[in-house]
MARVOKE-548324 format. One record per residue (C-alpha): y, z, x. Coordinates in steps of 0.2 Angstrom, whole numbers, plus 5000, padded with zeros to 4 digits. Layout:
! MARVOKE-548324
+------+------+------+
|   yy |   zz |   xx |
+------+------+------+
|    Y |    Z |    X |
...
+------+------+------+
! end
This chain:
! MARVOKE-548324
+------+------+------+
|   yy |   zz |   xx |
+------+------+------+
| 5787 | 5581 | 5456 |
| 5779 | 5598 | 5447 |
| 5765 | 5609 | 5455 |
| 5753 | 5620 | 5450 |
| 5759 | 5637 | 5454 |
| 5748 | 5652 | 5461 |
| 5753 | 5668 | 5467 |
| 5737 | 5679 | 5476 |
| 5737 | 5698 | 5475 |
| 5727 | 5698 | 5495 |
| 5725 | 5684 | 5509 |
| 5705 | 5682 | 5504 |
| 5713 | 5678 | 5484 |
| 5725 | 5664 | 5494 |
| 5711 | 5655 | 5505 |
| 5701 | 5654 | 5486 |
| 5718 | 5645 | 5475 |
| 5717 | 5634 | 5494 |
| 5698 | 5631 | 5494 |
| 5698 | 5624 | 5476 |
| 5713 | 5613 | 5480 |
| 5703 | 5601 | 5491 |
| 5717 | 5604 | 5506 |
| 5729 | 5597 | 5493 |
| 5739 | 5615 | 5491 |
| 5754 | 5621 | 5502 |
| 5755 | 5638 | 5506 |
| 5774 | 5644 | 5503 |
| 5787 | 5662 | 5504 |
| 5803 | 5659 | 5505 |
| 5802 | 5639 | 5505 |
| 5821 | 5637 | 5512 |
| 5812 | 5621 | 5518 |
| 5798 | 5615 | 5509 |
| 5810 | 5615 | 5493 |
| 5822 | 5606 | 5500 |
| 5811 | 5590 | 5503 |
| 5800 | 5592 | 5488 |
| 5817 | 5589 | 5481 |
| 5821 | 5576 | 5493 |
| 5803 | 5567 | 5487 |
| 5798 | 5571 | 5506 |
| 5783 | 5583 | 5498 |
| 5774 | 5582 | 5484 |
| 5757 | 5594 | 5483 |
| 5752 | 5595 | 5468 |
| 5748 | 5615 | 5471 |
| 5761 | 5627 | 5478 |
| 5753 | 5646 | 5483 |
| 5764 | 5658 | 5486 |
| 5761 | 5670 | 5499 |
| 5778 | 5680 | 5499 |
| 5772 | 5697 | 5491 |
| 5758 | 5696 | 5504 |
| 5757 | 5715 | 5513 |
| 5747 | 5709 | 5528 |
| 5760 | 5697 | 5533 |
| 5774 | 5709 | 5533 |
| 5770 | 5720 | 5544 |
| 5783 | 5723 | 5558 |
| 5778 | 5735 | 5572 |
| 5776 | 5740 | 5592 |
| 5760 | 5748 | 5595 |
| 5751 | 5748 | 5614 |
| 5766 | 5740 | 5622 |
| 5766 | 5723 | 5609 |
| 5777 | 5721 | 5596 |
| 5769 | 5712 | 5581 |
| 5775 | 5702 | 5569 |
| 5770 | 5697 | 5551 |
| 5772 | 5679 | 5546 |
| 5782 | 5683 | 5528 |
| 5795 | 5695 | 5539 |
| 5811 | 5686 | 5534 |
| 5824 | 5681 | 5547 |
| 5836 | 5695 | 5540 |
| 5821 | 5708 | 5544 |
| 5819 | 5703 | 5560 |
| 5836 | 5703 | 5566 |
| 5842 | 5718 | 5559 |
| 5827 | 5727 | 5568 |
| 5834 | 5739 | 5581 |
| 5819 | 5740 | 5590 |
| 5820 | 5718 | 5592 |
| 5838 | 5722 | 5595 |
| 5834 | 5733 | 5610 |
| 5820 | 5726 | 5618 |
| 5820 | 5710 | 5611 |
| 5838 | 5703 | 5610 |
| 5832 | 5685 | 5613 |
| 5825 | 5687 | 5593 |
| 5838 | 5692 | 5587 |
| 5851 | 5682 | 5594 |
| 5839 | 5667 | 5587 |
| 5835 | 5673 | 5572 |
| 5854 | 5674 | 5569 |
| 5858 | 5657 | 5573 |
| 5847 | 5649 | 5562 |
| 5854 | 5644 | 5545 |
| 5865 | 5657 | 5535 |
| 5866 | 5676 | 5530 |
| 5858 | 5672 | 5512 |
| 5845 | 5659 | 5518 |
| 5839 | 5672 | 5531 |
| 5835 | 5683 | 5518 |
| 5822 | 5672 | 5511 |
| 5817 | 5661 | 5526 |
| 5802 | 5667 | 5534 |
| 5797 | 5669 | 5555 |
| 5782 | 5658 | 5551 |
| 5794 | 5646 | 5541 |
| 5803 | 5644 | 5552 |
| 5790 | 5640 | 5565 |
| 5783 | 5628 | 5555 |
| 5798 | 5621 | 5548 |
| 5797 | 5600 | 5548 |
| 5803 | 5588 | 5560 |
| 5821 | 5581 | 5556 |
| 5829 | 5564 | 5557 |
| 5846 | 5560 | 5546 |
| 5836 | 5544 | 5540 |
| 5821 | 5553 | 5535 |
| 5830 | 5570 | 5525 |
| 5841 | 5562 | 5513 |
| 5839 | 5558 | 5496 |
| 5823 | 5546 | 5490 |
| 5839 | 5536 | 5480 |
| 5844 | 5532 | 5497 |
| 5829 | 5531 | 5508 |
| 5823 | 5518 | 5497 |
| 5842 | 5510 | 5495 |
| 5840 | 5507 | 5516 |
| 5823 | 5504 | 5518 |
| 5806 | 5518 | 5521 |
| 5806 | 5524 | 5539 |
| 5790 | 5527 | 5547 |
| 5790 | 5547 | 5541 |
| 5790 | 5540 | 5526 |
| 5777 | 5527 | 5522 |
| 5789 | 5513 | 5530 |
| 5784 | 5501 | 5544 |
| 5796 | 5505 | 5558 |
| 5805 | 5518 | 5566 |
| 5826 | 5516 | 5557 |
| 5832 | 5526 | 5573 |
| 5823 | 5515 | 5587 |
| 5815 | 5499 | 5577 |
| 5799 | 5502 | 5585 |
| 5784 | 5503 | 5574 |
| 5772 | 5513 | 5584 |
| 5783 | 5531 | 5585 |
| 5791 | 5542 | 5574 |
| 5804 | 5552 | 5583 |
| 5809 | 5564 | 5570 |
| 5818 | 5580 | 5579 |
| 5807 | 5597 | 5580 |
| 5822 | 5608 | 5575 |
| 5813 | 5626 | 5575 |
| 5825 | 5639 | 5582 |
| 5813 | 5653 | 5585 |
| 5800 | 5643 | 5591 |
| 5810 | 5643 | 5609 |
| 5812 | 5661 | 5611 |
| 5794 | 5664 | 5606 |
| 5787 | 5652 | 5618 |
| 5802 | 5659 | 5632 |
| 5797 | 5676 | 5631 |
| 5777 | 5670 | 5629 |
| 5772 | 5673 | 5613 |
| 5754 | 5673 | 5603 |
| 5752 | 5665 | 5586 |
| 5737 | 5673 | 5576 |
| 5729 | 5659 | 5565 |
| 5720 | 5661 | 5551 |
| 5707 | 5647 | 5545 |
| 5691 | 5643 | 5537 |
| 5684 | 5644 | 5554 |
| 5689 | 5663 | 5554 |
| 5704 | 5669 | 5565 |
| 5710 | 5666 | 5584 |
| 5727 | 5668 | 5594 |
| 5736 | 5655 | 5602 |
| 5751 | 5652 | 5613 |
| 5765 | 5648 | 5601 |
| 5768 | 5630 | 5611 |
| 5750 | 5624 | 5606 |
| 5754 | 5627 | 5587 |
| 5764 | 5610 | 5592 |
| 5757 | 5590 | 5594 |
| 5776 | 5583 | 5598 |
| 5770 | 5570 | 5586 |
| 5785 | 5564 | 5574 |
| 5774 | 5560 | 5558 |
| 5762 | 5575 | 5562 |
| 5772 | 5589 | 5571 |
| 5760 | 5606 | 5566 |
| 5744 | 5606 | 5576 |
| 5734 | 5618 | 5563 |
| 5717 | 5615 | 5555 |
| 5719 | 5612 | 5539 |
| 5723 | 5624 | 5525 |
| 5727 | 5639 | 5541 |
| 5739 | 5651 | 5540 |
| 5750 | 5660 | 5554 |
| 5746 | 5676 | 5548 |
| 5758 | 5686 | 5564 |
| 5765 | 5684 | 5580 |
| 5762 | 5695 | 5594 |
| 5771 | 5696 | 5613 |
| 5772 | 5708 | 5624 |
| 5788 | 5723 | 5630 |
| 5790 | 5719 | 5647 |
| 5807 | 5726 | 5653 |
| 5808 | 5717 | 5669 |
| 5815 | 5701 | 5660 |
| 5832 | 5693 | 5656 |
| 5835 | 5681 | 5643 |
| 5848 | 5670 | 5637 |
| 5850 | 5659 | 5622 |
| 5862 | 5644 | 5615 |
| 5859 | 5633 | 5600 |
| 5872 | 5615 | 5598 |
| 5877 | 5612 | 5581 |
| 5892 | 5603 | 5570 |
| 5895 | 5622 | 5562 |
| 5888 | 5640 | 5566 |
| 5883 | 5641 | 5550 |
| 5870 | 5632 | 5539 |
| 5867 | 5616 | 5550 |
| 5851 | 5613 | 5560 |
| 5849 | 5613 | 5577 |
| 5853 | 5597 | 5588 |
| 5849 | 5607 | 5605 |
| 5842 | 5622 | 5608 |
| 5837 | 5633 | 5623 |
| 5830 | 5650 | 5627 |
| 5827 | 5653 | 5645 |
| 5817 | 5670 | 5650 |
| 5819 | 5675 | 5668 |
| 5803 | 5686 | 5674 |
| 5808 | 5697 | 5688 |
| 5792 | 5703 | 5691 |
| 5783 | 5687 | 5692 |
| 5799 | 5679 | 5700 |
| 5799 | 5662 | 5685 |
| 5808 | 5661 | 5674 |
| 5803 | 5650 | 5656 |
| 5813 | 5638 | 5648 |
| 5810 | 5630 | 5632 |
| 5820 | 5617 | 5622 |
| 5820 | 5611 | 5602 |
| 5834 | 5600 | 5596 |
| 5829 | 5586 | 5610 |
| 5808 | 5579 | 5607 |
| 5796 | 5577 | 5592 |
| 5789 | 5594 | 5599 |
| 5796 | 5609 | 5610 |
| 5799 | 5607 | 5629 |
| 5794 | 5617 | 5641 |
| 5798 | 5623 | 5660 |
| 5791 | 5635 | 5673 |
| 5800 | 5636 | 5688 |
| 5798 | 5648 | 5702 |
| 5810 | 5658 | 5708 |
| 5822 | 5652 | 5719 |
| 5822 | 5636 | 5709 |
| 5826 | 5619 | 5713 |
| 5839 | 5612 | 5699 |
| 5838 | 5595 | 5702 |
| 5820 | 5594 | 5698 |
| 5819 | 5607 | 5684 |
| 5830 | 5596 | 5676 |
| 5822 | 5580 | 5681 |
| 5809 | 5588 | 5669 |
| 5817 | 5594 | 5656 |
| 5824 | 5576 | 5653 |
| 5807 | 5567 | 5656 |
| 5801 | 5579 | 5643 |
| 5816 | 5577 | 5631 |
| 5813 | 5560 | 5621 |
| 5833 | 5558 | 5612 |
| 5837 | 5547 | 5600 |
| 5852 | 5542 | 5592 |
| 5845 | 5552 | 5573 |
| 5854 | 5567 | 5573 |
| 5873 | 5572 | 5572 |
| 5877 | 5571 | 5589 |
| 5876 | 5555 | 5599 |
| 5862 | 5554 | 5612 |
| 5874 | 5554 | 5627 |
| 5882 | 5570 | 5623 |
| 5865 | 5581 | 5619 |
| 5859 | 5574 | 5637 |
| 5874 | 5580 | 5646 |
| 5874 | 5597 | 5634 |
| 5854 | 5597 | 5641 |
| 5862 | 5598 | 5659 |
| 5877 | 5611 | 5653 |
| 5864 | 5623 | 5645 |
| 5852 | 5622 | 5658 |
| 5866 | 5626 | 5670 |
| 5876 | 5638 | 5660 |
| 5860 | 5648 | 5659 |
| 5854 | 5649 | 5674 |
| 5871 | 5654 | 5680 |
| 5869 | 5669 | 5667 |
| 5853 | 5673 | 5675 |
| 5859 | 5674 | 5691 |
| 5848 | 5661 | 5696 |
| 5862 | 5650 | 5702 |
+------+------+------+
! end
């Protein structure tokens, strides 16, 4: 489907285009996810507003012990920034785990945070989906993965989100209601059909997080290949030595991020039980559900051992 295309010079103009579209527009920057969905017939917004040139969204700075990352910063820029590597190695590792080097030069930070949920029954060509039968996420009567009619179990697959959540990052959001800041985990609804919890026409402007010297982090991602493939399970951990608590965030296992905060010393059995309860896995990704559930335990064990908590 073709769309009207706008290239605003500033944020004010971008919101003017959004208002004129009566909420029918989509913001686009790198387009590495959105354009694939359009090609598959899973996205058909009549208006696209290209925000890739907005300088206000491309800042990357450390000021007053706070790191601010513009929404339009590319994954390549994030991973190659020396201050990120030295002060936030978790972000560098997470960014470098995404897609491929070429894609990372276009894909943006906010784009990865807002990547649409995935499912093997949804992320197919329009011809394939019509042949098999439409699922709930594309207008069908039931979830092809479970056979149920009430819930879509498409999987949350952002890899930056678990890293930002573990680090306690906050997202700046600009909408017709004004500017506000929320914890990154509040960007998500954990509802497969509408996984992003943002006001209509809203724009993520930046991500901010404090510099905390007394932390240790860990990150790992499960996928068929080390390049290109979306996650089947991602886990990020941050151990705050001052607070004596560890924050664990998981993607690739539920319709939204699964988050658990545990005091140290921790009870491994209780942490695993909590994560399993919040990771409602079904067989709709490359690896089968039993294997992914087992790897959840493996990752939890390896991560806590790496941080010296087991």
